[in-house]
C-alpha positions as CSV (number, residue, x, y, z in Angstrom):
1,M,3.0,12.2,-29.8
2,P,0.1,13.0,-27.3
3,G,-2.0,10.1,-26.2
4,H,0.5,7.5,-27.5
5,G,1.0,6.0,-24.0
6,A,-2.8,5.4,-23.8
7,E,-2.6,3.4,-27.0
8,D,0.2,1.2,-25.6
9,P,0.3,1.3,-21.8
10,G,2.8,-1.6,-21.8
11,R,5.4,0.4,-23.7
12,A,6.5,2.5,-20.6
13,Q,6.5,-0.7,-18.5
14,R,8.8,-2.5,-21.1
15,L,11.2,0.5,-21.0
16,L,11.2,1.1,-17.3
17,V,11.1,-2.3,-15.7
18,P,14.6,-3.4,-16.9
19,L,16.0,-0.2,-15.5
20,L,14.2,-0.6,-12.1
21,R,14.7,-4.3,-11.7
22,P,17.9,-4.0,-9.7
23,V,16.0,-2.1,-6.9
24,M,12.7,-4.1,-7.2
25,L,11.8,-6.8,-4.7
26,T,11.0,-10.3,-5.8
27,T,7.5,-11.6,-5.1
28,A,8.8,-13.6,-2.1
29,E,10.7,-10.6,-0.7
30,G,7.6,-8.4,-1.1
31,A,5.4,-10.9,0.7
32,A,7.9,-11.7,3.5
33,T,6.6,-9.1,6.0
34,S,2.9,-10.0,5.4
35,V,3.6,-13.7,5.7
36,H,5.7,-13.1,8.9
37,I,3.0,-11.0,10.5
38,A,0.3,-13.5,9.6
39,S,2.2,-16.5,10.8
40,A,4.4,-15.4,13.8
41,P,2.8,-16.7,17.0
42,D,4.3,-13.8,19.0
43,L,2.3,-11.4,16.9
44,D,-1.1,-13.0,17.2
45,Q,-2.3,-10.3,19.7
46,V,-0.7,-7.4,17.7
47,S,-3.2,-5.2,15.9
48,G,-3.0,-1.8,14.2
49,R,0.8,-1.7,14.0
50,F,2.8,-0.7,10.9
51,F,5.6,-3.1,9.9
52,A,8.4,-2.7,7.4
53,K,11.0,-5.4,6.8
54,R,9.4,-7.6,9.4
55,T,9.8,-5.1,12.2
56,P,7.3,-2.6,13.8
57,R,7.9,0.9,12.6
58,R,6.3,4.3,13.1
59,S,4.2,5.1,10.1
60,S,4.2,8.4,8.3
61,A,3.1,11.6,10.1
62,A,0.1,11.8,7.7
63,S,-1.2,8.4,9.0
64,Y,-1.8,10.0,12.4
65,D,-4.0,12.8,11.0
66,E,-7.4,12.0,12.5
67,A,-9.2,14.8,10.5
68,A,-7.8,13.4,7.2
69,A,-8.7,9.8,8.3
70,A,-12.3,10.9,9.0
71,K,-12.6,12.7,5.7
72,L,-11.2,9.6,3.8
73,W,-13.7,7.4,5.7
74,N,-16.6,9.6,4.8
75,V,-15.6,9.9,1.1
76,S,-15.1,6.2,0.9
77,A,-18.5,5.5,2.5
78,E,-20.1,7.9,0.1
79,I,-18.5,6.2,-3.0
80,A,-19.5,2.8,-1.6
81,G,-23.1,4.0,-1.2
82,L,-23.0,3.8,2.6
83,T,-24.0,6.5,5.1
84,P,-21.0,8.5,6.1
85,A,-20.2,8.7,9.8
86,G,-21.3,12.0,11.5
């Protein structure tokens, strides 16, 4: 039935969450890296790094695409009503 999901968006969630729960993180597990980075004294001078499971990692190749980053910045500025960078 087309559009049925729009009428009850929670239905898919009620069906999928029990199946995905074994691989989902708890709230505490999900927050652990952010809490570690925010509170670890040895990281207070670290900036601009990507972390996963409390350790620095190389982010995806796409995250190093400077042209894409500039385009995203300009589109975001335009949406926010700001003047995009030249």
